[in-house]
C-alpha positions as CSV (number, residue, x, y, z in Angstrom):
1,M,0.1,-0.1,-0.2
2,L,1.0,3.7,-0.4
3,P,2.0,5.3,2.1
4,G,0.0,7.7,4.1
5,L,-1.7,11.8,3.3
6,T,1.8,13.4,5.5
7,A,3.1,14.5,2.2
8,V,2.1,14.7,-1.5
9,C,5.6,13.7,-1.9
10,A,5.0,10.5,-0.4
11,L,2.5,10.1,-2.7
12,V,4.3,11.4,-6.3
13,V,7.0,10.6,-7.8
14,G,9.7,12.7,-8.7
15,C,8.0,16.6,-6.6
16,G,10.1,18.5,-8.6
17,P,9.4,21.5,-10.8
18,A,5.0,22.0,-10.8
19,A,3.7,21.8,-14.4
20,T,2.5,25.4,-15.3
21,G,0.1,27.1,-13.3
22,F,0.1,24.4,-10.5
23,R,2.7,24.9,-7.6
24,A,4.0,21.3,-6.4
25,A,1.9,21.8,-3.6
26,D,-1.1,22.2,-5.3
27,R,-0.7,18.5,-7.1
28,P,-3.7,16.3,-6.9
29,P,-2.4,13.5,-4.0
30,L,-3.6,9.8,-6.4
31,A,-2.6,6.8,-5.0
32,G,-2.9,3.7,-7.9
33,T,-2.4,0.1,-8.4
34,V,-2.8,-2.6,-11.4
35,Q,-5.6,-4.5,-12.0
36,Q,-6.6,-7.1,-14.4
37,Y,-9.7,-8.9,-14.0
38,R,-10.6,-12.5,-16.0
39,E,-12.3,-10.2,-18.8
40,D,-9.0,-8.0,-19.3
41,E,-7.6,-10.7,-20.0
42,V,-9.7,-11.8,-23.0
43,E,-9.7,-8.0,-24.5
44,G,-5.9,-7.2,-24.1
45,L,-6.2,-4.9,-21.1
46,L,-5.2,-3.6,-18.5
47,Q,-7.1,-1.3,-15.4
48,V,-4.8,1.0,-13.7
49,S,-6.9,2.1,-10.1
50,L,-7.0,5.3,-9.2
51,T,-7.8,7.1,-6.4
52,N,-8.9,10.8,-5.5
53,R,-7.3,12.3,-1.9
54,G,-7.7,15.5,-2.7
55,P,-10.7,17.5,-1.6
56,A,-11.0,18.9,-5.1
57,T,-13.0,16.6,-8.2
58,V,-9.8,16.8,-10.8
59,V,-10.0,15.3,-14.6
60,I,-7.5,12.6,-16.1
61,E,-7.5,13.6,-19.6
62,R,-4.1,11.0,-20.0
63,I,-2.6,8.5,-17.8
64,E,0.3,6.7,-19.5
65,L,2.3,3.4,-17.6
66,A,5.2,3.5,-17.3
67,W,7.3,0.2,-16.6
68,P,10.5,-1.8,-18.2
69,G,8.9,-4.6,-19.4
70,F,6.7,-3.1,-22.0
71,A,7.9,-2.5,-25.3
72,E,6.3,1.1,-25.3
73,S,3.7,2.2,-22.5
74,P,0.2,1.7,-22.5
75,V,-1.4,5.3,-22.9
76,A,-5.5,6.5,-22.8
77,E,-6.9,9.6,-23.0
78,P,-10.0,8.7,-20.7
79,A,-11.3,12.6,-19.6
80,Y,-12.5,11.0,-16.8
81,R,-13.2,13.4,-13.5
82,L,-12.6,11.6,-10.6
83,A,-14.3,13.1,-7.5
84,P,-12.3,13.3,-4.4
85,G,-12.8,9.5,-2.2
86,I,-14.1,7.9,-4.9
87,T,-11.8,5.1,-6.5
88,A,-12.3,4.5,-10.6
89,D,-10.4,2.1,-13.0
90,L,-9.3,3.4,-16.3
91,P,-8.3,0.8,-19.1
92,L,-5.3,0.2,-21.3
93,A,-4.7,-1.2,-24.4
94,L,-1.7,-3.8,-23.5
95,A,1.6,-3.0,-24.7
96,P,3.8,-5.7,-26.5
97,A,6.4,-7.0,-23.5
98,D,10.1,-6.0,-24.1
99,C,11.6,-9.8,-23.2
100,S,14.6,-8.3,-23.1
101,A,14.0,-6.1,-19.9
102,S,13.9,-9.9,-17.9
103,D,16.9,-12.6,-17.8
104,D,14.1,-15.4,-17.9
105,P,11.8,-13.4,-19.6
106,Q,9.0,-16.4,-20.3
107,D,9.0,-16.8,-15.7
108,Q,9.8,-13.5,-14.8
109,G,9.2,-10.3,-15.1
110,P,11.7,-7.2,-14.5
111,T,11.1,-5.9,-10.6
112,A,11.2,-2.4,-11.5
113,P,8.6,-0.3,-10.4
114,A,5.8,0.9,-12.6
115,V,4.7,4.1,-13.1
116,A,1.4,6.2,-13.8
117,R,2.2,9.1,-15.7
118,V,-1.3,11.2,-15.0
119,R,-1.8,14.6,-17.0
120,L,-4.9,16.1,-16.0
121,A,-6.7,19.0,-17.0
122,G,-5.3,22.1,-16.4
123,G,-2.0,21.5,-17.1
124,A,-0.9,19.4,-13.9
125,S,1.0,16.7,-14.3
126,V,1.1,13.7,-11.5
127,E,3.4,11.0,-11.4
128,V,1.3,8.0,-9.2
129,P,4.2,5.3,-7.9
130,L,2.5,1.8,-8.2
131,P,2.5,-1.8,-6.1
132,D,4.4,-4.1,-7.6
133,S,1.7,-6.0,-8.9
134,P,1.5,-9.9,-10.3
135,A,-0.9,-9.0,-13.1
136,L,2.0,-7.1,-14.8
137,G,4.9,-9.8,-14.1
138,R,1.5,-12.3,-15.7
139,A,0.8,-9.9,-18.6
140,F,4.7,-9.7,-19.2
141,T,5.6,-13.6,-19.1
142,A,2.5,-14.9,-20.7
143,D,3.2,-12.2,-23.4
144,C,7.4,-13.6,-23.6
145,R,5.7,-17.0,-23.9
146,R,3.8,-16.2,-27.2
147,Q,6.7,-14.5,-28.1
148,H,8.8,-17.2,-28.2
149,I,6.8,-19.7,-29.8
150,A,5.8,-17.4,-31.9
151,S,9.8,-17.1,-33.6
152,Q,9.3,-20.8,-33.7
153,V,6.1,-22.2,-35.3
154,Q,3.1,-20.3,-36.4
155,L,0.0,-22.6,-35.1
156,A,-3.3,-21.0,-36.2
157,F,-6.9,-22.2,-37.0
158,G,-7.6,-22.8,-40.9
159,P,-10.2,-20.3,-42.3
160,D,-12.9,-22.8,-43.4
161,W,-15.4,-25.1,-41.0
162,V,-18.0,-27.9,-41.6
163,R,-21.2,-28.1,-40.1
164,S,-23.0,-31.5,-39.7
165,G,-25.6,-32.8,-37.1
166,Q,-28.4,-30.4,-36.0
167,G,-29.4,-29.1,-32.0
168,A,-27.5,-30.8,-29.7
169,D,-24.7,-33.2,-31.9
170,S,-24.2,-30.4,-34.1
171,V,-20.3,-30.2,-34.8
172,L,-18.1,-27.7,-36.3
173,T,-15.1,-29.8,-38.6
174,G,-12.3,-27.6,-39.1
175,S,-7.9,-27.4,-38.7
176,L,-5.3,-26.4,-37.1
177,E,-2.4,-25.0,-39.1
178,L,1.5,-25.8,-37.8
179,T,3.7,-23.5,-39.8
180,R,7.7,-24.4,-39.1
181,R,9.4,-20.9,-38.7
182,D,12.8,-21.5,-36.5
183,A,12.5,-24.5,-35.1
184,V,13.9,-27.5,-36.0
185,G,13.4,-31.4,-35.4
186,E,10.4,-32.3,-34.9
187,V,7.3,-29.9,-33.4
188,A,4.2,-30.8,-32.5
189,V,0.5,-29.6,-31.1
190,V,0.3,-32.5,-27.5
191,S,-2.8,-31.2,-26.8
192,V,-5.9,-28.6,-27.5
193,D,-8.8,-28.0,-24.9
194,G,-11.8,-26.2,-24.5
195,S,-13.4,-23.8,-22.8
196,V,-16.8,-23.1,-20.8
197,L,-19.3,-23.5,-23.8
198,L,-17.6,-24.9,-26.6
199,A,-15.1,-28.0,-27.0
200,L,-12.5,-29.3,-28.7
201,A,-10.3,-31.9,-29.6
202,L,-8.2,-33.0,-32.4
203,A,-9.7,-35.4,-34.6
204,G,-8.5,-38.7,-35.4
205,D,-5.4,-40.8,-33.7
206,P,-2.8,-37.8,-33.3
207,G,0.3,-39.9,-32.6
208,P,1.9,-40.0,-29.6
209,L,3.6,-37.4,-29.3
210,G,0.0,-35.1,-30.5
211,A,-0.4,-33.8,-34.0
212,S,3.2,-34.0,-35.1
213,L,5.4,-31.5,-37.7
214,L,8.2,-33.9,-39.1
215,P,11.5,-32.6,-39.4
216,D,11.4,-32.3,-43.1
217,E,8.1,-30.5,-43.3
218,D,7.0,-27.0,-43.6
219,T,3.9,-27.0,-42.8
220,A,1.2,-29.4,-41.5
221,R,-3.0,-29.2,-41.0
222,F,-4.4,-30.9,-38.4
223,P,-8.0,-32.1,-37.9
224,V,-10.2,-30.3,-35.5
225,E,-13.4,-30.7,-34.1
226,V,-15.9,-28.3,-32.0
227,R,-18.7,-29.1,-30.3
228,S,-20.7,-27.5,-27.2
229,T,-20.4,-28.1,-24.1
230,L,-24.2,-28.7,-23.6
231,R,-23.8,-26.0,-20.4
232,C,-27.2,-24.3,-21.6
233,D,-27.9,-22.5,-18.4
234,G,-28.1,-18.3,-17.5
235,H,-25.0,-18.8,-15.4
236,S,-22.4,-20.8,-17.8
237,L,-23.8,-19.0,-20.7
238,G,-24.4,-14.8,-19.0
239,E,-20.8,-15.5,-17.4
240,S,-18.4,-16.9,-19.6
241,K,-15.4,-14.3,-20.4
242,K,-13.4,-16.9,-22.5
243,T,-16.1,-18.8,-25.1
244,F,-13.7,-18.4,-28.1
245,V,-10.1,-19.1,-26.7
246,F,-9.1,-22.4,-26.2
247,D,-6.0,-24.1,-24.8
248,G,-3.5,-25.6,-26.5
249,V,0.2,-27.0,-25.6
250,V,3.0,-27.2,-28.6
251,N,6.1,-29.0,-28.4
252,L,9.1,-27.3,-29.6
253,G,11.5,-30.6,-30.1
254,D,13.1,-29.8,-26.9
255,G,11.1,-31.5,-24.5
256,E,8.9,-29.0,-23.5
257,D,5.6,-28.9,-23.3
258,R,4.7,-25.2,-23.4
259,P,0.6,-23.7,-23.7
260,Y,-0.4,-21.6,-26.4
261,A,-3.5,-19.6,-26.9
262,L,-5.9,-20.0,-30.0
263,T,-8.8,-17.8,-30.8
264,P,-10.6,-18.5,-34.3
265,D,-10.9,-15.3,-36.6
266,A,-14.2,-13.5,-36.8
267,A,-16.5,-16.2,-39.7
268,G,-15.0,-19.0,-36.5
269,R,-16.6,-17.6,-34.1
270,A,-19.0,-16.7,-35.5
271,L,-20.1,-19.7,-36.3
272,M,-19.2,-21.1,-33.0
273,Q,-22.3,-19.0,-31.5
274,T,-24.2,-20.5,-33.7
275,L,-23.2,-23.9,-32.8
276,I,-24.0,-23.1,-29.1
277,E,-27.2,-20.6,-29.6
278,D,-28.8,-24.4,-32.1
279,A,-27.5,-27.0,-29.2
280,C,-29.0,-24.7,-26.2
281,A,-32.4,-23.9,-27.9
282,R,-35.6,-25.3,-26.2
């Protein structure tokens, strides 16, 4: 937690010369934290939660999340009126991770602190130190893992789907396309898994290592099937946050299984949404 209100400088980094029209002592004492909720993970967002500990309403014109783990700082311009004593979650789109900022980027983010650089209506600029946040570390390691896998192979759903069956028996048959980049030797899609509302499975017999791309192959296509899980209760239908985010596991030929998120394109999502609706129709 941030220090108490005994001094503005305890809350604001760098109490140097004031911005035009403001003295340092006039700068609002803001406190902040970084959060990431379930729906934010899907939408690629972080939330900077700002609390106004001053006596007057301030307008947040611009907010920048500065942290060495980002290749560039996430920025938003919310024009948000923050009343005294109120905490507001301000969303920022995640920036790509700068994986060179950590010695072990797939397991740990940089330890340097994060700062919210806030510009207020009227010209004041405030730097708000942010406590250590597990959300930042999780976002960093997830993106560095993704970047590493993407440098070795490309894995994506193919563009074509075929629908068969009706209602609860409906199934979409499509494909996963695995393309070699820097990986050498045999690489494989070890397994795939679905979401709360959709079951995803490799069709047929994928073999002992999974669906493999052999050392002399540059690309391969593997059939997959998508079905409704028949979770048709209101809670499941209303609360599913990652309906179209599927879990894959890949092996890059080094014996280590790595998780990889798979998401269909807009056309694929539309077909899957119809599959859910038809399966749950009464």
